[in-house]
C-alpha positions in Angstrom: 72.2 106.5 95.2 70.8 110.2 94.4 68.3 112.1 96.1 66.6 113.0 92.7 66.2 109.7 92.0 65.0 108.3 95.3 62.2 111.0 95.9 61.4 110.4 92.1 61.1 107.0 92.3 59.3 106.8 95.5 56.5 109.5 94.1 55.4 107.4 91.5 55.9 104.0 93.7 53.8 101.3 94.3 54.5 102.3 98.0 52.9 105.8 97.4 49.4 106.5 98.1 47.2 105.8 95.6 43.9 107.6 95.3 41.3 104.6 94.2 38.7 105.6 91.4 35.0 105.3 92.4 33.5 102.1 91.0 30.9 102.3 88.4 27.2 101.0 88.8 26.9 97.8 88.2 24.3 98.4 85.5 26.8 100.4 83.6 29.5 98.1 83.5 26.7 95.3 82.6 26.6 97.6 79.3 30.3 98.2 78.5 31.0 94.4 79.6 28.2 93.2 77.3 30.3 95.6 74.2 33.5 94.0 75.0 35.0 96.3 77.1 37.3 93.9 79.0 38.2 96.5 81.8 34.9 96.4 82.3 34.1 93.1 82.2 36.9 92.4 84.6 35.4 94.7 87.2 31.7 93.2 86.8 33.2 89.6 87.5 34.9 91.4 90.7 31.5 93.0 91.8 30.0 89.6 91.4 32.6 87.5 93.0 32.3 90.0 95.9 28.9 91.1 95.8 29.7 94.9 95.7 26.8 96.8 94.5 25.2 93.5 93.5 24.1 90.1 95.1 27.2 87.6 94.5 27.3 85.3 91.7 29.9 83.2 91.6 28.9 81.3 88.4 28.3 84.5 86.3 31.7 86.4 87.8 33.7 83.3 86.3 32.1 83.9 83.2 33.0 87.4 82.9 36.5 86.9 84.1 37.2 84.7 81.5 35.5 86.8 78.7 38.1 89.2 80.0 40.9 86.5 79.7 40.1 85.8 76.3 40.6 89.7 75.5 44.1 89.3 77.1 43.5 91.3 80.2 46.5 89.9 82.4 44.6 91.3 85.5 42.0 88.6 84.6 44.4 85.7 84.4 46.0 86.5 87.0 42.8 86.8 89.5 41.6 83.6 88.0 45.0 82.2 89.0 44.5 83.7 92.8 40.7 81.9 92.8 42.2 78.1 91.6 45.1 78.7 93.9 43.3 79.5 97.1 40.4 77.6 96.0 38.0 80.5 97.0 34.0 80.0 96.0 35.8 77.5 93.6 37.2 74.0 93.8 40.8 74.4 94.5 42.6 73.5 91.1 46.7 73.9 91.2 47.2 73.1 87.6 44.7 75.6 86.8 46.0 78.4 89.0 49.5 77.3 87.2 48.5 78.0 83.6 46.8 81.4 84.5 49.8 82.5 86.5 51.5 81.9 83.2 49.9 83.4 81.0 49.4 86.4 83.4 53.2 86.7 83.3 53.2 86.0 79.6 50.8 88.9 79.2 53.4 91.6 81.2 51.7 91.0 84.6 54.4 91.6 87.1 53.7 90.0 90.4 53.0 86.6 88.1 56.5 87.0 86.6 57.8 87.5 90.7 56.0 84.9 91.2 57.4 82.4 88.8 60.8 83.6 89.4 60.6 82.4 93.1 59.1 79.1 92.0 61.7 77.9 90.0 64.4 79.7 92.2 62.8 77.8 95.5 61.5 74.6 93.1 57.8 75.6 94.4 55.5 72.6 92.0 58.1 73.2 89.8 61.5 71.5 89.2 64.5 74.1 90.0 65.7 76.3 86.9 67.8 79.3 87.3 67.9 80.5 84.1 64.3 80.3 84.1 63.9 82.4 87.5 66.4 84.8 85.4 64.4 85.1 82.7 61.2 85.9 84.5 63.4 88.4 86.7 64.4 89.6 83.5 61.0 90.1 82.3 59.9 92.4 85.4 63.1 94.3 85.5 62.7 95.3 82.2 59.3 97.5 82.9 61.3 99.2 86.3 59.9 96.6 88.6 62.2 97.2 91.7 62.2 93.8 92.7 62.9 92.0 89.6 65.7 94.4 89.4 66.8 93.5 92.9 66.4 89.4 91.9 68.1 89.8 88.4 71.1 91.7 90.3 71.5 89.1 92.7 71.5 86.4 90.0 74.2 88.6 88.0 76.4 89.1 90.8 76.5 85.3 91.8 76.3 84.1 88.3 72.6 82.1 89.0 70.7 81.3 86.0 72.8 83.9 84.3 76.3 85.5 83.1 78.3 86.3 86.2 78.4 90.4 85.6 79.6 92.7 88.5 79.2 95.6 86.6 75.1 94.8 85.5 74.4 93.0 88.9 75.6 96.6 90.6 73.8 99.1 88.0 70.5 96.7 88.5 70.9 97.0 92.4 71.1 100.8 92.3 67.9 100.8 90.2 66.0 98.9 92.9 67.9 101.1 95.5 66.7 104.3 94.3 63.5 102.8 94.5 63.6 102.1 98.2 63.8 98.6 97.6 64.9 97.8 101.0 66.8 94.6 100.0 68.8 96.4 97.5 69.6 99.3 99.7 70.9 96.8 102.6 72.8 94.7 100.0 74.7 97.5 98.5 75.8 98.7 102.3 76.8 95.5 103.0 78.8 95.6 99.6 80.3 98.9 100.4 81.2 97.9 103.9 83.0 94.1 102.9 84.6 95.2 99.9 82.8 93.2 97.8 82.3 93.8 93.8 83.5 97.4 94.5 85.9 99.1 96.4 85.4 99.6 100.5 84.2 102.7 101.0 82.7 103.1 104.9 81.0 106.3 104.1 78.9 105.2 101.3 78.2 101.5 103.5 76.9 103.8 106.4 74.7 105.7 104.1 72.9 102.9 102.5 72.6 100.8 105.6 71.1 104.0 107.8 68.4 104.8 104.9 67.8 101.0 105.0 67.0 101.2 108.8 64.9 103.9 108.8 62.9 102.6 106.2 62.6 98.9 106.7 59.5 97.4 108.4 60.0 95.6 111.4 62.1 92.8 111.5 62.7 93.0 108.2 66.0 93.5 106.4 67.0 94.8 109.5 70.4 96.3 108.9 71.6 97.3 112.7 74.4 94.7 112.8 76.2 95.9 109.5 75.7 99.2 110.4 77.6 98.9 114.0 80.1 96.8 112.5 80.8 100.1 110.1 80.9 102.7 112.7 83.5 100.3 114.6 85.5 100.9 111.4 85.1 104.2 110.4 86.9 107.7 112.0 85.2 110.1 113.8 85.2 112.3 110.6 83.6 109.4 108.1 81.0 108.7 110.8 80.0 112.6 110.6 79.9 112.7 106.9 77.9 109.9 106.7 75.4 110.8 109.2 74.5 114.3 107.5 74.4 112.7 104.1 72.2 110.3 104.9 70.0 112.3 107.5 69.6 114.7 104.5 68.2 111.6 101.9 66.1 110.6 104.8 64.4 114.0 105.8 63.7 114.5 101.9 62.3 110.9 101.6 60.2 111.7 104.5 59.2 114.9 103.0 58.2 113.6 99.6 56.0 110.7 101.2 54.2 113.2 103.6 53.9 115.7 100.3 51.9 112.9 98.6 49.8 111.7 101.1 48.4 115.3 101.5 48.0 115.5 97.4 45.6 112.5 98.0 43.9 113.8 100.9 
């Protein structure tokens, strides 16, 4: 995990603060939507569905969602999947939801791809199919999504739906860790601690686990136990080296977060 890759990836990741564009007036959206602009059709559908700048009109909203979907807008497919999954303002229809989710995923909608990866991995309303799960993880990983990279890494390390390939699994796990995926960071820490798939390296293990502990959400991927186990095995010199490198990485990541926040104030 290099400092440059950590900071660069974090600055462009979905975790970073993103400015939201001011929505266009509904009258403008209507003109653009009528001319065939799929993005405007989706925005108009959202406005009508939520009652933003216009009265709620679910039937018309659904018409514009479908027009945007016909124009192969992946967000429109995903939105329809969510609407039918939850039964929001329309009757719940799980079959329709699955169709829209799959079409969204085929069009490159990463959250839908990850949802299908989980569905086939866990057998959620479909038979368990590890090869299909791996296919969707790969689609997400190919566009640089850290969760997709991590899930595909786990599959390669375990031979789950794909050929067992430690080198490829480690490569993908490191790519995900470079984007601050907490699961990948903790996983690498444990691999270096236990000497699984890689030679045991307590300094590197401590470094990954320290970064994971610093940025993990409460009770999420908490690496405290493994960090304590690692420290019991380390010499004072190893612990000092690991703490020094981890502290610098953590400080630089926090600085990058702060600077990104300032840029969008």
